[in-house]
N, C-alpha and C positions, 0 to 999 in steps of 0.2 A: 512334457512328455517325459523327457531326459530326469527333470527333477525328480518327477513321480517315480520314474524306476530306481535313481539312486537311493531315495529313501526307503524302498523296499529292499533292495541289497544292503544298503546300512542296518535292516531291521533282521535280516539273516546272519547278519555279521556281529550281532547283541550292541548294535547300534553305534558300531564305529563310524565314525565323519568318514564320507569318501572326498578326498580332496582333489584328485587328480581321477582322470576318467578317458577312456579311449575306446573309440568305436571303428572298426573297418571291414570293407567287405572282403571275400575270399579273392578276387584280384588284387588286393592290396598284399598277400602273402607272399607274390611272386616278387614284388618290391622290396618286401621286407629280408627276402631272402639274398636279394641281389646285393644287400648292404654287406654280407658278409661272405658272399661267394658260397663255395662249397661246405658240407659239414661231413664228417664221418661220423655216423653213429652206428650202435651195436643193439641190431632189431631185439625187442625184450618178448617177443614172442611171435606164436605163428599167424595170426590174425590177418597177415597179408600174403600170406604163403601162396593160396588160392588166385588171388587178384594179380600179385607182381610177381610172385615167386621168392620174396623176401621173407627167409625160414629165420626163427630162434636163433640167436646167437652171429649170424652174418653181421659182417661189418658192411654198410653200406655208405654210398657217398649221394647226401642230400644237396640238390640244384635246384633253381628256381622251377624245373620242369617236372620235379617228381615231388615237392615239398608239399603240395596238399594232397596227393594221394598218402602220403607217410603220414599225415598228422589228422587225415580226417576220415578216410577211406574205412568202410564196415562192409560185413557182410551182411546185406539186408535180408538174406533169407533165414537167418537165425535169430531166434530171440534172444533180446539184450547183448548181441555182440556188440555193440558200440561202446561197451564197457571194457573193451579192449585198447580201446585209443589212448585212454589217457595214460597208459605206460609208456605208448610211443609217442604220445606227445612228453613226459618226462624226459625222455632221452634226448627227444630233441631240443627241448629248454635249455638242459645243460649243457649240451653242445652249442647251443646258439650264446648263451652266458658267457662260456668259457671263450668263444671266439669275439665277442662285443669287448669282453674285459680286455684279451691281448690286444686289440685294435684300440683300446683306450690307450692303453700303456705305450704302444707303440707311437699313437700318432694323437691325440687327444682331442684336439682342434679339427681336425678333417674329421675324424668319428663322429665326433657331435654335429659336425654340418651335416653329414650324411643324416644320421638319424633324424636330424630336423626338418632335412628335405622330406624323409618319409613323414613325420607328424602333420606337416604342413598339409599334407592330403588327405588326412583321415579327419572323422569328426573326435576332436578333443579338447580340452583345456589345457594342454601341456604347453608349454610355451620355451622358448631357446633357454632361457635362465632354468628350468627345470630340467631340462636335459644336461646342461652342464652340473648341476647340483647330483642327479642320478648317475651320472658316470664317474664322480667324484665319490658319492657312496661305492658303486661297482668295485670300484678299487680296493676299496677297503674289506669287501663282503666277499661270502664264499656263499655260492648257491649251491643247495643240494638237493633232489628231489623229496629227500626224507622230510622234508621241512613240507612239502604238500600235504592238505589235509581233505578229507573227503568228507560232505555234512552227512549225518545218519540219515538213512530213509530207507524206503522198499522199494524194490521193482514190481511194477505193474502193467498195466493197457490203458493207453487211450485210443479208443475207437479201435483201429487197425494197426497202432504205432506204439511201440515200447515207451514206457513213461518211467520216470522215477518220482516217485512222492516222498519228500521231504519230512522228518519225524518234527 
């Protein structure tokens, strides 16, 4: 099953081979957040105002207790409201990346050990040596959400659910 799914995803990405993969459940998100502790993020939109009171431009502290709410929550009463999540996920990813990079600069071996402890609990083919190599790359790389790309497509409905159909 995994091989078939990887081949499909590879086709979506112009047949670029997928060398490393990982899959985790939502419970793992708290474990991942534990690695970095707390993160400060600026809320990019008002999509959480109704649910949690987080409003656009608020600076909030993300912990293991609210990380899932921040990156996953959507208003299911409004069509296509899930499309507000990527902006929150992008600011989260930027903060997470910056924190991991700082941790690698401060104590490379300890950070790699923590990350390997996490990946050993999820479905992945990432090895300890891969984490060391990724960690070294992170020290040289600057992440920006401007580099994210959304595959072109159109909103639609699939039975009672929102759907996004790729072009």
